[in-house]
N, C-alpha and C positions, 0 to 999 in steps of 0.2 A: 504494499500500499503508501502511495506518496503521499510524503508530509505536504502539510500544507504550507503556501508557500510565505508565512507571516503569522506570528501569534495572533490571538486575539485580544482587544481590548475592553476595559470594563468600567462605565460610570455607574454613577447610582442608582438610575433606572434602568441602564442600555447596555447592554453585549455590542460589540462591534468586530465583527469575522470576515474573513476570506468569502465571498459570494460564490454558491453555487451550484450544482444545475438541480438541486433540491426547491433553487429559489424560485426557479421561472415562472412556475404559477402565482405566485404571489406577487413576483415583480409586474409581471402582467395587468396582473387586476388590480394593479394599485398603482400604474399609471392611468391615471383620467386626463379630462380636457383640461381642469381644474391643475393638476402637478403639471402637466405638458406643457401648458402656454407659458411656462417659465424657463423651461430648458431647452437647451439647445438640439441635443442630438436623441432625445426621449419623445418619438411622435405617438401622439392620441391610437389608440385600437395596436398600440403594441400587444402583437401575440405573443402566444407562450413560446413559438418557434423561434420568434426575432429575440426573446428573451436570452432561452440556450444559446444564441450565438451569439449574443451580447457578452452572456456569461462567461461562456468557452475563451475571446477574444480579451476579455479582463481576467482573467488564471492566467492566461498566458502571458501577458503584459505584468502579470504580478512577479510569476515565476523568472521573468528575467530578468526583475529587479527595475522592471519601469514604472510601477504603478503598485498603486495599495486599492485597491476594489472593496471596501467595506460592505457587507448585509447590517444593518442595524434591524438588532434583535430587543423589542420589548420586553423586560426579563418580568413583569409581572405577567404578562400573556404567552410567550415564549415564541411570539409569531416576528415574521418580519415585516419592520413598518417602511423601510426605505433603502435606500443606498448614500453611502458619500465616499469617494473615489479622488485618490490623488494620483497625478498624471505626468511624469516626469517630461520635460520639453525637450524634446529631438535634437533643435537647434544647441540649443544653449541646457545641456543636460544636468545644470546644478541648480536650473530656477522649475519649478513646478505648480501645476494647477488644482486646485480643489473645485471640486462640481459635487452638490448634495441637493437630496428632496427626498420628502416625507410622503406618504398618501397623504390625502385631503385629511382624513377623519383624525389624524396625528397633529394636523397643525395647531399653533397656540398653545402648545402645552408645554414650550422653551424645551425641547428636546436638540433641536438643532444647538442651540447654544448651549447646551448642558456635553456635547459631542463634537463638534468643532475644534475645540482647544484642543482635546486629545489626539484629533486626526492632524491638526497640523503637526504638534508634538512629535508624532508617527513620524508625518513625513520627513523631516527634519532630519531625527534617528535613523531611520530607516531605509529611507530612498538619497542619504545625505545631500539634502538641498540645502541651499544657501538663501532661494527667495520661494514663496508659496504665493500666488495671488487666485483670485476670484474676480470672477463680474457678473454683472445681473442689468439686465434691464432699467430704467430710471425708477419705471413704478413699480420695483418690486422692492419696497421698503422694509420687509422681513428679512430681506436676502443681507441687506447691507446691516441689519442691526446683526443677525450674525457674524457677520463679517468684523465688524466694530468689536463687538463679544470678544472675538479672539486676537485683536492684536492686531487687525489691519488697517492701515492708512489708505486713502482716496490716492492710485497711481495715474491713472492715465482712461482716456475715453479712446472708443473708437469703435467699427464696424465688426459682428462677426457673423459669418454665416450660419445660419440657425439650420442644420438638416434635418429637423423635425419639419420645419413651415417652409422649407426650400427658397429660405430670402434670407438676404444680411439684415441686421438689426444692429441699432445703437445701445452700446453698453458700457456704463461705468466699471472700472476696473480698482480693485482694491489689492494692496498688497504687506507682504510681512517677510521682514528679515529674521534671519538664525540668528537666533540672542547670543550674543557675543559670549565666549566661555571667559569666567575668570583664572584668572593663574593663580 
């Protein structure tokens, strides 16, 4: 049996572990129009087959040391409630991007604020990144609150191709630099 590509993380109410093929059905059902409208690469009508393919590609990146695809599991129910993904930038391997989403029934519970800092710390440690960025559409106020809560600061604005909607969309990006090590 192949070991998982990275160790799970735990927060007070959540487990973050590498996604598996067993998450495909839940992933598909959680990707509603309300969730998809905020994420660039996750279309609504995200089928189980699409989820299986996405999970396989994400795990391949994790085994290569280029990503941390976390399935977010609620401790109380044991259910998958969303994803958090850190991806290494292939042009500048010391930079990474943070993406995240939760099923809409889990919005407003402050779960993302709870887990974002843990995911960012894992990106610095396990992917050895120097800078992690995240971006969102200007109307996505909740996402900016998550970015600020994990220490990110405004960095730049720009257009992003949203594969889910097959169009360019304007986004604001925040970033955080690796904390300096004290000697």
